[in-house]
N, C-alpha and C positions, 0 to 999 in steps of 0.2 A: 721140916725144912724151912729155913729162914729165907723169905723172898720179899720182904718189905722194901719198898723204894724209899729213899731218903731224899728230902727236898729242902733241908735247912742249910746252915752254914757249911762251908767246905771242911772246916775242922771236925764238926760233928759228923759229917758224911764219912770222913775217913775213919773216925773212931768206931762208928757203928758198923761200917763195912768190914773193918778188921775183926770186930767182935763176931759178926756173922760168919766170917771165914773160920775163926777159931771154933765157934760152936758147931758149924757144919763139919769141920775137920775131925772133931771128936767123934762124930758119927760116921766118919770115913767118906764123907761126900762134901768136900769144900765147895763153896759157892762164892763167886766173885761178882760183886754187884757194883754198878755205877748208876748215877742218876742222869736223866737227860739234862743237858746244859741249857741255860736260857738262850744262849746264842743259837744253838741248833734249832730250838723250838720256834725261833723267829724267822727262820729261812723257809721260803716256799719251795715246794717240790718242783722239779722241772716239768713244764707242760708237755714237751715232746719226750715220751718214754714208752717203752714197750709194755711195761707192767708196773704195778705198785709193789709187787712182792717177788723176791728172788730167794729160792732155796738152793743151797749148794750142799750136795751130799758127797762125801769122800769115803769110799769103801777101801779101807786100808788093805793093801796087798792083793787087790783084785786084778787078775790077769784077764784081758779081753776074751780070750778063747774059753775061759771058764764059764762064761754066761751060757754059751750053747752046749758045751760039754756036759754041764751039770743041770741044764734045762731050768735056769732061773726064770720063773714065769713073769715076775714083775719087771725085772730088767729087760727081758725080751719084749714086754709090752711097751716100755719106753722107747726101745729101738724101733719097733714097728710103727709107733704113733708119732715119733719125733724125728730129729735130725741127729746124726751120729757119725763117729768114726771109731773103728776098733784098732786104729794104728796111730793114736796120739802118742806123744812122748813126754816122759818126765825128765827131770834134770839129773846131773851127776854131782854128787853121789846120789844114787837112786835109793835113798833112805827116807824115813818118815819126816823128821823135822826139817831138813833142807827142802824137801819137796813141798810140804805143806806151807812153808814160809814163802816159797815161790808161788804156790797156788793162790795165796791170800795177799801177796804184795805185788804180784806182777813183775817180779825181778828175779834174775838168776842168782845163784849163790855168790858169785864174784861181786855182786852189787849189794846183796843184803847181808852177807857175811856169816850165814848160819851153815856151818859144816858139821856141827856136832849132832849126835842123835841119842844122847843119854841125858836124863834129867840131872844127873850128878855134874854134868858139864855145862848145864844151862847157864846162859849169860843174859838174863833179862835186863832190858834197858839199853842194850848195845845196838839195837836195830832202830834206825831213824827213818827208814822208808815207810811211807804210809801204808796201812792195811785197808782192805775194802771196808772194814767196819768203821774205821775212823773217817774215811772219805764220805761214806753214806751218812754217818751221824752228823757230820758238819753241815749237811744239807737237809736236816730235819727228818731223816728216816730213822726208824728204830731198828736196833740190831740185837741179835742173840747168837750165842755159839755154845754147842754141846760137844765137848771133847771127851772121847772114851778112853784116853790115856792121860796120865798125870803130867806129862812133860811139855805142855804147850804154854807155859806161863809167859813166854816171850811174845806170844800173840794175844794174850789177854791183857792188853794195855789199859790202864785207867783212862776213863773218858771216851773210850771207843765202843764199848759194849754196854747196852742197857741191861743185859743179863748174860752171864757166862758161868759154866761149871765144868769141872773135871774131877776125876777120882783123886783120893788122897794118897799120900806116900810117894816114895821115889819111883816106884814101878807099878803104881795103881793102874788097874785096867777094868773096864766094864764090857759086858757083852752088848750086842745090838739091842737085845730085848730090854736090858736094864736101862740103857740110854733112852730108848723110845718111851719108857714109862714116864721119864721126866720131860721129854719133848711134848708128849701128849698133854701132860699136866700144864705145862707152860702155855701151850696153844689155847687151853681153856681160859687162861688168865690174861694173855696178851697175844697180839697178832703182829709179830715183828715184820718189818718190811724186808729185812735181810736176815735170813736164818741159815746157819751153818751147822751141819750134823755130821759127826765123824763116827764111823762104824769099824770095829776091829776084827770081827769074826774070821775072815779069810786069813789075815796076817797071823793071828794066833794059831790057827790050825796049820798054816804053812810051816811055821817055825817048829812046831811040835811033831808034825807027821809028814811034812813035805808038800811042796806045791803040786797041785793036780792029783794028790792022793784022795782016797775016799773020804778021809776026815776033812781034808781041805774042801771037798765038795759040799760036805755038811755045813762048813763055815760059810761058804758062798750062799747056800740056801737060807741060812739063818740071817745073813745080811739082807738077802732078798725079801724075807718076811718082814724085816724091820722097815725096809723101804715101802712095802705095801702098807704097813701101819702108818707110816709118815704121810703117804698120799691120802689115806682115809681121814686122818686127823686134819690135814691141810684142807681137804675138800670141805670139812665141817667148819673150820676156822675162817677160811677165806672165801669159800665157794668154789665149786668145781669149775676149772677153766679160768680162774682168776689169779693165777700165780704161774711163775716159770721155774722149772726145776732143772738143775744141771747135776748130773751124776757122773762122777769120775773116780780116779784112784790116785794115790800118791806114788805107787810103784807096783810092779808085778813081783816075780820071784821064780826061782828054780832050785831044785834040791830042797835044802832046808833054810835057805837064806836069800838075800838080795843085796843090792848095793853096787853092783858092777855095771859095765856097759853092755852086758849080754842083752840081746833083744827081749828075752823073757823077763828081764828086770825092768827095762826102761819103757816098754810098750804098755800103754794104759788105755782104757776106754774113755770116751768123752761123749756124753749123751745129753742133748737138750730136749725138753718136753714141756708142753703146757702152753700158756698164753704167748702168742706171737711167734710160735715155733712152726717152721715149715714141716709138713707131715711127710714121712717116708723119704727123707733127704739124706743121702750118703754124702758126707762132706769130703770134697775132693782136695781142698787146701790142707796143708799140714797144720796140725794143732799141737801146741805145747802146753804143758801144765800151767805155765805162767799166764796163758791167755784166758784162763778161767777168771782171774781177777778183773781184767779189762772187760770181759764179757758181762760180768755181774754189774759193773758200773754202767756200761752201755744200756743194759736192760732197764736200769733205773733212771736213764736220761742224764747221767753224769759223765763229765770229762775225766779221763784217767790222768793221773799226775804226769806232768811233762817229762819227768825223768824215767818213767817206766818204759821198758823196751818191748813189752808185750802188746798185743792187739786183740780187739774183740773178734770173736768168730762170727763175722757178719753173715756168712752163707747159711747159717742155721735159722735166721730170723727174717720176718717181714720188717720193713723199714719202721723206725720208731714213729708212733702216731700220737696225736694229742689225746691225752687221757684225762677225763674229767674227775 
């Protein structure tokens, strides 16, 4: 796996990055690399922030009721020890790419323009709204994203991610276990301040065997095991209690599909856990998937872009404090 950081001229950076992508793609695991810009490295972190590290986990296709039905122990632990709602809502259409774009840009589809959900229809470069990765990196934070599907190139923008990877091919897909191998490896080498991890197991099982089926339950438990591995690796990398984790989903599902305004499609879990999080807090205010982006920036002490319509989920956290 090619993971070398490039620090010379911009032309050389682009050439080596392209070579890295080609080499990795030939192995079926393309990696997209960028190097920290000089401008970003010269900006001081905000003094008033909740944490130095935010981890956002998106469990693709996870219905909130599946956590209890299939007795997912790690997710239940996050609920018991954190702040949560099991009635958050995603956007319409309740599909993977529009929802993740809202989750990571803080804007609805009518603002970010992503209505497609197929890599063949991908239109990279058409989205001008800032992502959480770009905003964080402009302020000196390091960023990394691990996508378990191949169709997220529009969110892997040059200059916004210190490290990013996704499967190869038009319809490439990894299990949570595969993705976590790479996350664990990366956390041994780097400790990004903003880490995004995407897990596909429930969605894969839902489309093949039906949402809330026995196979779907196995998919939920596979994702739960991946989250347990992520917590263990993060405790080692950052120190227990030294990071804040947000676990959510892009959509739910019913039957063998999703995408409608059916409550089973649009209702998602939203759980905050870790540093600065109130314990045992049921969130009374409504939470939208777009609010994840604003919340991540709030935790790092950053102002959300003025055009964003989302808001941080303030009820889940203690007030931002001065962090040395």
